C-alpha positions as CSV (number, residue, x, y, z in Angstrom):
1,M,16.2,22.5,-7.7
2,F,12.5,21.9,-7.5
3,A,10.7,20.9,-10.7
4,T,8.4,23.5,-12.2
5,P,4.7,22.7,-12.2
6,R,4.5,21.0,-15.5
7,L,4.5,17.6,-17.0
8,V,8.1,16.3,-16.9
9,A,9.4,14.3,-19.8
10,H,12.4,12.1,-19.7
11,S,14.0,9.7,-22.1
12,F,14.4,6.3,-20.5
13,N,16.2,3.3,-21.8
14,W,14.2,0.3,-23.0
15,Q,14.3,-1.5,-19.7
16,C,12.9,1.5,-17.9
17,K,10.2,2.0,-20.5
18,R,9.2,-1.7,-20.0
19,V,8.8,-1.0,-16.2
20,A,6.8,2.2,-16.7
21,I,4.5,0.8,-19.4
22,S,3.7,-2.2,-17.2
23,N,2.8,0.1,-14.3
24,V,0.5,2.2,-16.4
25,F,-1.6,-0.8,-17.3
26,G,-1.3,-2.5,-13.8
27,I,0.8,-5.4,-15.0
28,Q,3.5,-6.9,-12.7
29,L,6.2,-8.3,-14.9
30,G,8.6,-9.8,-12.3
31,G,6.3,-10.9,-9.5
32,R,4.0,-13.7,-8.7
33,R,0.7,-12.3,-10.1
34,T,-0.2,-10.5,-13.3
35,Y,-3.0,-8.0,-14.0
36,T,-4.8,-7.4,-17.2
37,T,-7.1,-4.6,-15.9
38,T,-6.7,-0.9,-16.9
39,L,-6.7,2.1,-14.7
40,N,-10.5,2.0,-14.5
41,V,-11.8,0.5,-11.3
42,K,-15.3,0.0,-9.9
43,E,-15.4,2.4,-6.9
44,K,-17.2,1.4,-3.8
45,D,-18.5,4.8,-2.8
46,E,-20.2,7.4,-4.9
47,L,-18.0,10.2,-3.7
48,H,-14.9,8.5,-5.1
49,T,-16.4,8.1,-8.6
50,G,-14.8,10.2,-11.4
51,D,-11.5,12.1,-11.6
52,R,-10.5,12.7,-8.0
53,Y,-7.4,13.4,-5.9
54,A,-6.5,13.6,-2.2
55,S,-3.5,14.2,-0.1
56,I,-2.1,11.1,1.5
57,P,-2.0,11.5,5.3
58,D,0.5,10.2,7.9
59,R,3.4,9.5,5.6
60,S,7.0,10.6,5.6
61,L,9.8,10.8,3.1
62,L,13.5,9.8,3.4
63,E,15.9,10.8,0.6
64,I,18.7,8.3,0.1
65,Q,21.5,8.6,-2.3
66,G,25.1,7.5,-3.1
67,P,26.9,5.1,-5.5
68,D,26.0,2.0,-3.3
69,T,22.3,2.9,-2.7
70,A,20.7,0.4,-5.0
71,K,22.9,-2.5,-3.8
72,F,22.4,-1.4,-0.2
73,L,18.6,-1.4,-0.4
74,Q,18.5,-4.6,-2.4
75,G,19.8,-6.5,0.7
76,L,17.1,-4.9,3.0
77,I,13.8,-5.0,1.1
78,T,11.4,-7.6,-0.3
79,N,11.2,-6.1,-3.8
80,N,13.8,-6.0,-6.5
81,M,15.9,-2.8,-6.8
82,P,17.4,-3.4,-10.3
83,S,13.9,-3.0,-11.7
84,I,13.9,0.7,-10.7
85,A,17.6,1.4,-10.6
86,Q,17.6,3.2,-14.0
87,G,14.6,5.4,-13.2
88,G,10.9,5.4,-14.0
89,D,8.1,4.4,-11.6
90,G,8.7,3.4,-8.0
91,F,7.4,0.2,-6.3
92,F,5.8,-1.1,-3.1
93,T,8.0,-3.1,-0.7
94,S,8.7,-3.8,2.9
95,F,11.6,-3.9,5.4
96,L,11.8,-7.0,7.6
97,T,13.4,-8.1,10.8
98,P,16.1,-10.9,10.5
99,Q,13.4,-13.3,11.6
100,G,11.2,-12.4,8.6
101,R,8.5,-10.2,10.4
102,M,7.5,-6.8,9.2
103,L,9.2,-3.7,10.3
104,Y,7.8,-1.1,7.9
105,D,5.8,-1.0,4.6
106,A,7.3,1.4,2.1
107,F,7.3,2.8,-1.4
108,I,10.7,3.4,-3.0
109,Y,10.8,5.8,-5.9
110,P,13.7,6.8,-8.3
111,I,14.2,10.6,-8.3
112,N,13.8,11.2,-12.1
113,D,15.4,14.6,-12.1
114,G,18.8,16.4,-12.3
115,N,21.5,17.0,-14.8
116,E,23.1,13.6,-14.1
117,F,19.9,11.5,-14.4
118,P,19.8,8.5,-14.1
119,Q,21.5,8.7,-10.7
120,P,21.6,6.6,-7.6
121,K,19.1,8.8,-5.8
122,F,15.8,7.5,-4.4
123,M,12.9,8.5,-2.1
124,I,11.6,6.2,0.5
125,E,8.0,6.7,1.6
126,C,7.0,5.3,5.0
127,A,4.5,5.8,7.8
128,S,5.2,9.0,9.7
129,T,5.4,7.1,13.0
130,A,8.0,4.9,11.5
131,T,10.4,7.6,10.4
132,T,12.7,7.5,13.4
133,G,12.8,3.7,13.5
134,L,13.5,3.3,9.7
135,L,16.3,5.9,9.8
136,K,17.8,4.0,12.7
137,H,17.4,0.7,10.8
138,L,19.1,2.0,7.7
139,K,22.0,3.6,9.5
140,R,22.6,0.3,11.4
141,Y,23.4,-1.5,8.1
142,I,25.1,1.3,6.1
143,L,28.5,0.6,7.7
144,R,31.1,1.4,4.9
145,S,28.5,1.7,2.1
146,K,28.6,4.9,0.2
147,V,25.1,5.9,1.1
148,K,23.6,9.0,2.7
149,V,20.1,9.3,4.0
150,R,18.1,12.3,5.3
151,D,14.5,13.2,6.2
152,A,12.9,15.2,3.3
153,T,9.3,15.1,4.5
154,E,9.0,18.9,4.9
155,E,10.0,19.5,1.3
156,Y,7.3,17.5,-0.4
157,K,3.6,16.5,-0.3
158,L,2.1,13.1,-1.3
159,W,-1.0,12.8,-3.4
160,S,-3.2,10.0,-4.6
161,I,-4.9,10.6,-8.0
162,W,-7.4,8.4,-9.7
163,G,-10.0,8.5,-12.5
164,D,-10.2,8.2,-16.3
165,G,-8.2,11.3,-16.7
166,L,-5.1,9.3,-15.8
167,T,-5.3,7.2,-19.0
168,T,-3.7,10.1,-20.9
169,M,-0.5,9.5,-19.1
170,N,2.2,7.6,-20.9
171,V,5.8,6.6,-20.5
172,D,7.3,9.6,-22.2
173,N,5.0,12.1,-20.5
174,R,5.3,11.5,-16.7
175,F,3.0,13.1,-14.3
176,S,5.7,13.8,-11.7
177,N,9.4,13.4,-11.2
178,I,8.8,11.1,-8.2
179,G,5.9,8.7,-8.2
180,C,4.3,5.5,-9.5
181,V,1.0,3.9,-10.6
182,D,0.0,2.4,-7.3
183,P,0.8,-1.3,-7.8
184,R,-1.0,-2.7,-4.8
185,V,-4.5,-2.9,-6.3
186,P,-5.3,-2.7,-10.1
187,G,-6.8,0.7,-10.8
188,F,-6.1,2.3,-7.4
189,G,-4.6,5.3,-9.1
190,Y,-1.3,7.2,-9.3
191,R,0.8,8.1,-6.3
192,A,2.7,11.4,-6.8
193,I,5.3,13.2,-4.7
194,L,5.4,16.9,-5.5
195,P,7.4,19.8,-4.0
196,Q,5.4,21.7,-1.4
197,D,5.3,24.8,-3.5
198,Q,4.1,23.0,-6.6
199,D,0.4,23.4,-7.4
200,I,-1.2,20.1,-8.2
201,G,-4.4,21.7,-9.4
202,S,-2.7,23.5,-12.3
203,I,-1.1,20.2,-13.4
204,L,-4.3,18.2,-13.2
205,S,-6.3,20.9,-15.0
206,S,-4.7,19.8,-18.3
207,K,-5.7,16.2,-17.8
208,G,-9.4,16.4,-16.9
209,D,-11.9,17.8,-14.4
210,F,-10.3,16.6,-11.3
211,K,-11.8,17.4,-7.9
212,E,-10.0,17.4,-4.6
213,L,-11.3,15.4,-1.7
214,P,-10.2,15.5,2.0
215,S,-7.3,13.3,3.0
216,S,-9.7,11.3,5.1
217,E,-11.3,10.1,1.8
218,Y,-8.0,8.5,0.8
219,T,-8.2,6.5,4.0
220,I,-11.8,5.5,3.4
221,R,-11.1,4.5,-0.1
222,R,-8.0,2.5,0.9
223,I,-9.9,0.6,3.5
224,L,-12.9,-0.1,1.3
225,H,-10.4,-1.7,-1.2
226,G,-8.8,-3.7,1.6
227,I,-5.3,-2.1,1.5
228,P,-3.3,-2.2,4.8
229,E,-0.9,0.7,5.3
230,G,1.2,1.9,8.2
231,V,2.1,0.5,11.6
232,T,-1.5,0.2,12.9
233,D,-2.3,-2.4,10.2
234,L,1.2,-3.8,9.9
235,V,2.4,-4.1,13.5
236,P,6.2,-3.9,13.6
237,E,8.0,-7.1,14.6
238,H,4.6,-9.0,14.6
239,A,3.0,-8.8,11.1
240,L,4.1,-11.2,8.4
241,P,4.4,-10.1,4.7
242,L,2.2,-12.8,3.2
243,E,-0.5,-12.5,6.0
244,S,-0.4,-8.8,5.1
245,N,-1.1,-9.5,1.4
246,F,2.2,-8.3,0.2
247,D,2.3,-11.2,-2.3
248,Y,-1.1,-10.1,-3.7
249,M,-0.1,-6.4,-3.7
250,N,3.2,-6.8,-5.6
251,G,5.3,-6.0,-2.6
252,V,7.5,-9.2,-2.7
253,N,9.7,-10.4,-5.5
254,F,10.1,-14.2,-5.1
255,N,12.9,-14.4,-7.7
256,K,15.5,-12.0,-6.2
257,G,18.5,-13.0,-4.2
258,C,19.1,-12.9,-0.5
259,Y,17.8,-10.1,1.7
260,L,17.2,-9.6,5.4
261,G,14.3,-11.8,6.6
262,Q,14.0,-13.7,3.3
263,E,14.0,-17.2,4.7
264,L,10.6,-17.3,6.4
265,T,8.9,-15.4,3.6
266,I,10.2,-17.7,0.9
267,R,9.4,-20.8,2.9
268,T,5.8,-19.7,3.5
269,H,5.4,-18.9,-0.1
270,H,6.6,-22.3,-1.3
271,T,4.5,-24.2,1.3
272,G,1.4,-22.3,0.0
273,V,-0.1,-22.2,3.4
274,V,-1.3,-18.8,4.7
275,R,-3.9,-19.2,7.3
276,K,-4.5,-15.6,8.2
277,R,-4.8,-12.5,6.0
278,I,-5.9,-8.9,6.4
279,V,-9.4,-8.2,5.1
280,P,-11.8,-5.2,5.1
281,V,-14.6,-5.4,7.6
282,Q,-17.8,-3.5,8.4
283,F,-19.0,-2.9,11.9
284,Y,-22.6,-3.0,13.1
285,K,-24.6,-3.2,16.3
286,K,-25.7,-6.6,17.6
287,D,-29.4,-5.7,17.0
288,E,-28.8,-4.6,13.4
289,S,-28.9,-6.8,10.3
290,V,-25.7,-8.3,8.9
291,P,-24.3,-6.1,6.1
292,S,-24.4,-7.7,2.7
293,S,-21.9,-5.4,1.0
294,L,-19.1,-3.2,2.3
295,Q,-20.3,0.4,2.6
296,V,-19.1,3.4,4.6
297,D,-21.4,5.4,6.8
298,R,-19.8,8.7,7.5
299,A,-22.3,9.4,10.3
300,S,-20.9,6.5,12.3
301,S,-18.2,7.2,14.8
302,Y,-17.0,3.8,16.2
303,W,-13.3,4.9,16.1
304,P,-11.3,5.4,18.3
305,S,-14.1,4.5,20.8
306,P,-15.5,1.9,21.4
307,L,-13.2,0.2,18.8
308,E,-9.4,0.3,19.1
309,P,-6.6,-1.4,17.1
310,Q,-5.5,-4.9,18.2
311,M,-8.8,-5.7,19.9
312,D,-9.6,-9.4,19.6
313,I,-12.2,-10.8,17.2
314,K,-14.2,-13.9,18.1
315,R,-17.0,-15.9,16.6
316,A,-20.4,-14.6,17.8
317,D,-21.7,-18.2,18.2
318,G,-18.9,-19.2,20.6
319,A,-17.8,-22.1,18.4
320,S,-14.2,-21.1,18.9
321,K,-13.0,-19.9,22.3
322,R,-9.8,-18.7,20.7
323,S,-9.5,-15.3,19.0
324,V,-10.0,-15.6,15.2
325,G,-8.5,-12.2,14.4
326,K,-7.4,-8.8,15.5
327,L,-8.5,-5.3,14.5
328,G,-6.2,-3.0,12.5
329,S,-7.0,0.6,11.6
330,G,-10.5,1.9,11.0
331,I,-12.6,4.9,10.3
332,H,-16.4,5.5,10.8
333,N,-18.0,2.0,10.5
334,I,-15.3,0.3,8.4
335,G,-11.8,-1.1,9.1
336,L,-9.2,-3.7,8.4
337,A,-8.6,-6.9,10.4
338,L,-6.2,-9.8,10.4
339,M,-8.5,-12.9,10.4
340,R,-8.2,-16.6,10.2
341,L,-9.5,-17.4,6.7
342,E,-11.0,-20.8,7.7
343,H,-13.7,-18.9,9.7
344,I,-14.8,-16.5,7.0
345,K,-18.0,-18.1,5.7
346,P,-21.3,-16.5,4.8
347,E,-23.1,-18.2,7.8
348,V,-20.5,-17.1,10.4
349,Q,-20.9,-13.9,12.4
350,F,-18.2,-12.2,14.4
351,A,-18.1,-10.1,17.6
352,V,-15.6,-7.8,19.3
353,P,-15.9,-8.8,22.9
354,S,-14.1,-5.7,24.3
355,A,-16.6,-3.4,22.6
356,T,-20.1,-4.1,23.9
357,D,-22.6,-5.1,21.3
358,M,-20.2,-4.6,18.4
359,Q,-20.1,-7.1,15.6
360,L,-18.3,-7.1,12.3
361,Q,-18.7,-8.6,8.8
362,P,-15.5,-9.4,6.8
363,F,-15.4,-9.2,3.0
364,I,-12.9,-10.9,0.6
365,P,-11.5,-8.2,-1.7
366,E,-12.5,-8.6,-5.4
367,W,-8.9,-8.1,-6.5
368,W,-7.6,-11.2,-4.6
369,P,-6.8,-14.2,-6.8
370,K,-10.0,-16.0,-7.7
371,E,-8.9,-19.3,-6.2
372,E,-8.6,-17.6,-2.7
373,E,-12.1,-16.1,-3.0
374,E,-13.5,-19.5,-4.1
375,K,-12.0,-21.1,-1.0
376,Q,-14.1,-18.9,1.2
377,H,-17.4,-20.0,-0.4
378,Q,-16.7,-23.7,-0.3
């Protein structure tokens, strides 16, 4: 049964309340990093300021259930299933290859609904282009586990909601049966999964003066905040979790037991050496001045031509003949790129040789740990 378009209240146990309360205030209790910021965040574009919501494009949903579901997923993902096994908010995570490289980024949400709640029933959100691959990956490891999985994309719609109106949400008055406060960046908002026939506008009208934006604005806002998402940013079987900022975005639990691909991730974490990371970038023409702050120009149209994902980035001064990075996704004049951190300095400029006269300026996200930001200014 689909939930009716109203706020849904559930009575969770203490452990579940602890998880949900921590998510409302952006605090990660079991991971590497803690936040003290609230849902308020300084927006980087005027259009995104205030109470806003937008549909999330290019994502799919897999419903997975059965008595062994939590145990099964625990052995395949980088985050810790026991923290959501009893319901509440979902979390951000990833599936890895046995060698420790990324397969797919994902959110996993408990389905907080039904007469037998809590129940071993979850929703996995992944990139639309990854649906077939992830289904195949899951079925490869199910074996005799009591687990069933199916594609539920057509039944639901994903939304990103942000603004001061969200501060009225509390643990006993959930916004949706399936969702979470987005844990990747403090203040990025709430991620909700609603049935296709459920009117999000009628729900939000009781919380504030929320205005809907096009789904492209979700993409713009995500890139402005430096958040990689999907297979264009996180290339399957090539990307590494820590280079993709999963340690910064609460996507890895370093205290959990064994899981597929754990060895390389843990070793890299303990050595403390991550030479490349995904950063937001702004593109400009060679004859234009270097941008001093990250700003989107919706009149620009550099994507998908002349810029394309996986193009090499090099130093404009030719000091390094090797590539110092690769492009990820982009829109208008902004994008994401995997870059060698040692080269990101105020005096260094970068070019995209495959795109004539195109240069880019990287920016260190303000939500990164301060010690990482300080390194780039030394």
